[in-house]
C-alpha positions in Angstrom: -0.7 -25.4 6.6 -2.5 -23.3 9.0 -1.7 -19.7 8.8 -2.1 -16.7 11.2 -1.8 -13.0 9.9 -2.0 -10.2 12.3 -2.9 -6.8 11.3 -4.7 -3.9 13.2 -7.7 -3.8 10.9 -9.0 -6.0 8.5 -12.2 -5.7 6.1 -13.4 -4.7 2.5 -14.0 -1.3 3.1 -10.7 -0.8 4.1 -8.7 -0.1 0.8 -5.2 1.2 0.9 -2.4 0.9 3.4 -1.0 -2.1 5.0 -4.1 -3.4 5.7 -5.6 -3.5 2.4 -1.9 -5.3 1.7 -2.7 -8.1 3.9 -6.2 -8.9 3.2 -4.5 -9.5 -0.3 -1.9 -11.8 0.4 -4.3 -13.4 3.2 -7.4 -14.0 0.1 -4.8 -15.2 -2.2 -2.8 -17.8 0.2 -6.4 -18.9 1.4 -6.9 -20.6 -1.8 -4.1 -23.2 -0.8 -3.8 -23.0 2.9 -6.1 -22.8 5.9 -6.0 -19.1 6.7 -7.0 -16.8 9.8 -6.6 -13.2 10.1 -6.3 -12.2 13.9 -7.2 -8.3 14.5 -9.3 -5.8 16.1 -12.7 -4.6 16.0 -11.6 -1.3 14.4 -12.7 0.1 11.0 -11.4 3.7 11.6 -7.4 3.7 12.3 -7.7 7.4 13.6 -9.9 6.7 16.9 -9.7 3.0 16.9 -13.4 2.8 17.7 -14.9 -0.7 17.9 -17.1 -1.0 14.9 -17.0 -4.2 13.5 -18.6 -7.2 15.7 -16.3 -9.0 18.1 -16.0 -12.5 17.2 -15.1 -14.9 14.1 -16.4 -13.9 10.8 -15.8 -15.2 7.0 -14.6 -12.7 4.8 -13.8 -13.6 0.9 -13.0 -17.5 2.1 -10.9 -16.0 5.2 -11.5 -16.6 8.8 -11.3 -13.3 10.4 -11.1 -13.5 14.0 -11.9 -9.6 15.9 -11.3 -8.5 19.4 -12.5 -5.3 21.1 -10.4 -2.3 21.9 -9.7 -1.5 25.2 -9.9 2.2 24.4 -10.0 4.9 21.6 -7.5 7.3 20.7 -7.6 11.1 21.6 -5.5 11.9 18.2 -4.8 15.1 19.5 -3.2 14.3 22.8 -1.5 11.7 20.8 0.4 13.9 18.6 0.9 16.1 21.7 2.7 13.5 23.6 4.6 12.2 19.8 5.7 15.9 19.6 7.3 15.6 23.1 8.9 11.8 22.7 10.3 12.4 19.3 12.0 15.5 21.0 12.7 15.2 24.3 14.8 12.4 26.1 12.7 10.1 27.9 12.5 6.4 29.1 11.4 2.9 28.0 8.1 3.2 30.1 7.5 6.8 28.0 7.6 4.7 24.8 5.3 1.9 26.2 3.1 4.6 27.0 3.5 6.2 23.7 2.5 2.8 22.0 -0.5 2.4 24.4 -1.6 6.0 23.1 -1.1 5.3 19.4 -3.2 2.2 20.1 -5.0 0.0 18.6 -4.4 -1.1 22.4 -6.0 -4.8 22.2 -5.1 -6.5 25.0 -7.8 -9.6 24.0 -5.9 -10.1 20.8 -2.8 -10.5 22.5 -4.3 -12.9 24.8 -5.4 -15.1 22.4 -2.5 -15.0 20.6 -0.3 -16.1 23.7 -2.4 -19.0 24.4 -3.2 -20.3 20.6 0.3 -19.2 18.9 1.3 -22.9 18.5 -1.7 -23.7 16.4 -0.6 -21.7 13.7 2.1 -23.4 11.6 3.2 -19.7 10.6 2.4 -16.2 11.9 2.8 -13.0 9.4 2.5 -9.6 11.2 1.5 -7.0 8.8 3.5 -3.5 9.7 6.0 -2.9 12.1 4.7 0.2 14.1 1.5 -0.9 16.1 1.1 -2.8 19.3 -0.5 -6.2 18.0 2.8 -6.6 16.1 5.4 -5.0 18.6 3.7 -6.9 21.4 2.4 -10.1 19.6 6.0 -11.0 17.4 7.5 -11.8 20.7 5.1 -14.4 21.8 6.5 -17.1 19.1 9.2 -15.3 17.3 10.6 -18.6 15.8 7.5 -19.1 13.4 6.5 -15.5 12.7 7.1 -13.5 9.3 7.0 -9.3 9.7 6.2 -7.7 6.6 7.5 -4.1 8.1 5.5 -1.9 5.7 8.6 0.7 6.9 10.0 3.9 5.8 12.1 6.4 8.1 10.0 8.4 9.8 10.6 9.8 13.6 8.4 6.6 15.0 10.9 4.0 13.9 13.8 5.3 15.9 12.1 4.3 19.1 14.3 2.1 21.0 11.0 -0.3 21.1 11.3 -1.0 17.7 14.7 -3.0 18.0 13.2 -6.3 19.5 10.7 -5.8 16.5 13.2 -6.2 13.7 15.5 -8.7 15.2 13.2 -11.0 16.6 11.2 -12.5 14.0 12.4 -15.6 12.0 11.8 -14.2 8.9 10.9 -10.7 6.9 8.9 -9.8 3.8 10.1 -6.8 2.5 8.0 -4.7 0.2 11.0 -3.1 -1.7 15.0 -3.2 -2.1 15.1 0.4 -1.0 13.0 -0.9 2.5 15.4 -3.7 2.9 18.3 -1.3 2.7 17.5 1.1 5.1 16.0 -1.5 7.8 19.4 -3.4 7.6 21.5 -0.4 7.5 19.4 0.9 11.1 18.6 -2.8 12.7 20.2 -5.9 14.1 18.0 -7.9 11.6 18.3 -11.7 12.6 16.4 -13.9 10.3 16.6 -17.5 9.2 15.3 -16.2 5.9 14.4 -13.1 4.2 13.4 -11.7 0.9 12.0 -8.8 -1.3 8.2 -9.8 -2.0 5.7 -7.3 -2.2 2.5 -7.5 -3.3 0.7 -8.9 -6.3 -1.2 -6.6 -8.6 -4.7 -7.9 -10.4 -5.1 -7.5 -13.9 -8.4 -6.9 -15.3 -10.0 -9.7 -17.6 -9.6 -7.8 -20.6 -5.7 -7.2 -19.7 -5.2 -10.7 -19.2 -5.3 -11.8 -22.9 -2.7 -9.0 -23.6 0.1 -10.0 -21.5 3.7 -10.8 -23.2 4.1 -14.1 -23.6 7.1 -14.9 -20.9 10.1 -15.3 -24.0 8.3 -13.6 -26.9 7.8 -10.3 -28.1 4.6 -9.9 -29.9 1.3 -9.0 -27.8 -2.4 -7.3 -28.4 -2.4 -5.0 -26.4 -5.0 -4.5 -23.6 -8.4 -3.0 -24.1 -8.5 -2.5 -27.9 -4.8 -0.5 -28.1 -4.0 -0.6 -31.9 -0.8 0.6 -32.6 1.9 -0.2 -35.5 4.7 -2.6 -34.6 7.2 0.2 -34.7 5.9 3.6 -34.0 3.6 2.9 -30.9 1.4 5.5 -31.9 -2.5 4.2 -31.6 -4.4 4.5 -34.9 -7.3 6.6 -34.0 -6.8 10.2 -33.6 -8.9 11.6 -30.5 -6.1 13.8 -29.2 -4.8 11.3 -26.6 -7.9 9.9 -25.5 -8.2 6.6 -27.4 -11.5 4.6 -27.9 -10.4 2.1 -25.5 -10.2 4.7 -22.6 -13.7 6.0 -24.1 -15.4 2.7 -23.7 -13.6 1.3 -20.3 -13.7 4.7 -18.9 -17.0 6.4 -20.0 -19.0 5.4 -16.7 -16.4 6.5 -14.5 -16.1 10.0 -16.6 -19.6 10.2 -16.7 -20.5 9.3 -12.9 -18.3 12.3 -12.2 -18.7 14.7 -15.0 -15.1 14.7 -16.0 -14.1 16.2 -19.5 -10.2 16.4 -20.9 -7.6 15.3 -19.3 -7.7 14.2 -15.6 -5.0 13.8 -13.3 -5.7 11.1 -10.4 -5.1 10.6 -6.9 -6.1 7.7 -4.9 -5.9 6.6 -1.3 -6.2 8.6 2.3 -6.6 12.3 1.5 -4.7 14.1 4.2 -1.8 16.0 4.8 0.5 13.0 6.0 -0.1 11.7 2.3 1.3 14.7 0.7 -2.3 16.0 -0.6 -2.1 19.6 0.9 1.0 19.4 -1.0 -0.6 18.0 -4.1 -3.3 20.8 -4.2 -1.2 23.7 -3.6 1.1 22.6 -6.6 -1.7 21.9 -8.5 -3.2 25.0 -8.4 0.2 26.4 -9.7 -0.5 24.2 -13.0 -4.0 25.1 -13.3 -3.1 28.9 -12.5 -0.4 28.5 -15.6 -3.2 27.8 -17.5 -3.3 24.0 -17.5 -7.0 22.5 -18.1 -6.9 18.6 -16.7 -9.1 18.2 -13.7 -7.5 16.6 -10.5 -9.8 14.0 -9.0 -9.2 12.5 -5.8 -10.7 9.0 -4.5 -10.5 8.0 -1.3 -11.2 8.8 2.2 -11.6 12.4 2.6 -9.5 13.6 6.2 -8.7 17.2 5.2 -11.2 20.0 3.4 -10.8 20.3 -0.4 -10.9 23.9 -2.1 -14.3 24.6 -3.9 -12.1 24.9 -7.5 -13.6 24.0 -10.5 -10.4 21.9 -11.1 -10.7 19.5 -8.2 -13.3 17.1 -7.8 -13.9 14.5 -5.2 -14.9 11.0 -6.3 -15.4 9.5 -2.9 -14.7 6.0 -1.8 -14.5 3.6 -4.7 -15.2 -0.3 -4.7 -12.3 -2.0 -6.1 -13.5 -2.7 -9.6 -14.8 1.3 -9.6 -11.0 2.1 -8.8 -9.7 -0.1 -11.5 -12.2 2.1 -13.9 -10.7 5.5 -12.7 -7.0 4.3 -13.2 -8.1 3.3 -16.7 -9.7 6.4 -17.1 -6.7 8.6 -15.7 -4.3 10.2 -18.1 -2.0 10.1 -15.3 -1.8 8.8 -11.9 -0.1 11.2 -9.2 1.6 9.7 -6.2 2.4 12.6 -4.0 3.3 10.9 -0.6 6.7 11.4 0.5 6.8 8.4 2.8 5.4 4.8 0.9 7.3 1.3 1.4 5.7 0.1 -1.7 2.8 2.3 -3.3 0.3 0.2 -4.7 -1.2 3.0 -6.3 1.5 3.1 -8.2 1.6 -0.2 -9.4 -2.0 -0.7 -10.1 -1.3 2.3 -12.3 1.2 0.6 -14.3 -0.9 -2.5 -14.4 -3.5 -0.7 -16.3 -0.8 1.2 -18.5 -1.2 4.6 -16.9 2.1 6.7 -16.2 2.3 7.9 -13.2 4.3 11.2 -11.5 5.7 10.6 -7.9 7.0 13.1 -5.5 10.9 12.5 -5.8 11.0 12.4 -2.1 10.0 9.1 -1.8 12.8 6.7 -2.5 10.6 3.8 -2.8 8.4 5.4 -5.8 11.5 7.1 -7.4 12.7 3.4 -7.7 9.6 2.5 -9.5 9.8 4.9 -12.1 13.8 4.4 -12.5 13.2 0.7 -12.7 9.8 0.5 -15.1 10.6 3.8 -16.8 7.0 4.3 -16.3 7.1 7.4 -14.5 8.3 10.9 -13.8 9.0 12.7 -10.3 9.3 15.9 -9.0 11.6 17.5 -6.4 9.8 20.9 -6.2 6.7 22.8 -7.5 8.0 24.0 -10.4 9.1 20.4 -11.8 5.6 19.2 -10.6 4.2 21.5 -13.1 6.7 21.2 -15.9 6.3 17.1 -15.5 2.3 17.3 -15.5 2.4 19.3 -18.1 4.8 17.1 -20.6 2.7 13.9 -19.5 -0.5 15.6 -20.4 0.6 16.6 -23.8 3.1 13.8 -24.6 0.7 11.1 -25.6 3.5 9.0 -27.1 5.6 9.5 -24.0 2.3 8.1 -22.2 1.9 5.1 -24.6 5.5 4.1 -24.0 5.5 4.4 -20.3 2.3 2.6 -20.1 4.0 -0.4 -21.8 7.0 -0.3 -20.0 4.7 0.0 -16.8 2.8 -3.1 -17.5 5.9 -4.9 -18.1 6.9 -3.7 -15.2 4.4 -5.4 -12.8 4.3 -8.4 -15.4 7.7 -9.4 -14.6 7.9 -8.5 -10.5 4.4 -8.6 -9.2 2.3 -11.4 -10.9 0.8 -13.2 -8.0 2.4 -16.1 -8.8 5.9 -14.7 -8.5 4.8 -12.9 -4.6 2.9 -16.5 -3.5 6.3 -18.3 -4.6 8.3 -16.0 -2.5 5.9 -16.6 0.4 6.1 -20.6 0.3 9.9 -20.1 0.2 9.8 -18.0 3.2 7.8 -20.2 5.1 9.7 -23.6 4.0 12.7 -21.5 5.0 11.6 -21.2 8.9 8.8 -24.1 8.9 9.9 -27.0 11.3 12.4 -25.0 13.2 11.4 -25.2 16.9 9.4 -21.7 18.0 9.9 -19.6 20.5 6.7 -19.4 23.0 7.9 -16.8 25.9 5.5 -14.1 26.5 7.7 -11.0 25.5 8.4 -8.1 28.2 6.2 -5.6 26.5 3.5 -7.9 26.9 3.9 -8.2 30.6 4.2 -4.5 31.0 0.8 -4.3 29.6 
């Protein structure tokens, strides 16, 4: 089966967000199907500057067709226009102008989609927000699946998104919380829909240690040695066992990290809650806390020159997992998440999380897994962080719960089976090849 993915950016250099999510799904589905990705030449989502070469490429077993954007984004001007449109009466034309200014604005991608949509038996669009989805999903809605990656933000309440959620034959939600939010705000008319999410990789040393289906006995990952009843390690090393020294030694040594490590991974920017994270962590440090806040990812804001803050930079996928394993606790500060791969990857390696209580999705992960705590303000952040750092037994229990949660809900075979069932439900139905009204206004 030939499957087309449509996403605003695509590449191994892009870690995090809907683009990373899309790549993971595309790579896995390419093992069974003929997969192509239609995307732009952009690598940077702030400017949408054309950086990748135009044309077809092969990336990890997936054919990637990149198209040049017609313009770049002036983020300051766009932010000003957004502030106006979110707070004032406006027209449909104003919203289309906002969509154009937001970018990526890529007429060549949409023209290709209109000409070749019927050669794909299924089209899967990642994230509701950007023009390739808004304009592209109307080309062949009867054979289209939307992966919304949506949350409650000002943009989603613009009228132009109503068709985006009502047109596609299928919707693959990330979480039940996202599904409930969208169904309460939009007229969803799908042939098929399901809560799907994304698979999470287990590292080779973890695969041997996953619980046998239906059994209670397991050998834990990386050499964690516990008695059957107590849940305690047999080593005595103040919370950092030999398995973490072994697995996390390279990361800890490279970044000169000693003692407890609180880790964040992703785009380092205010919109991801990083300003508040640093403010709250500073309060923890001033109260006598001795942990180090380590941030990995792309830095899009200045960081304070404090001894308790370390910038690890942009890491490879393997290095990211090394960091997650070496961390004492992973912090998920974003108030707006549709899934949070950071949380799920932390669970997969057995590291508990501390999450922003304003993120309904991540709070739901914490409640269902019992593998994390969440905070509502600075005082709660400090107290929860102290508790997680000092209570090894709690961390171990949460680590086990987190791995069980991922094993039960986010294994790749579970995720891919859900996609296959969605595709089967919409495949063979008559596809709508009419161009979209939005397309004609371009």
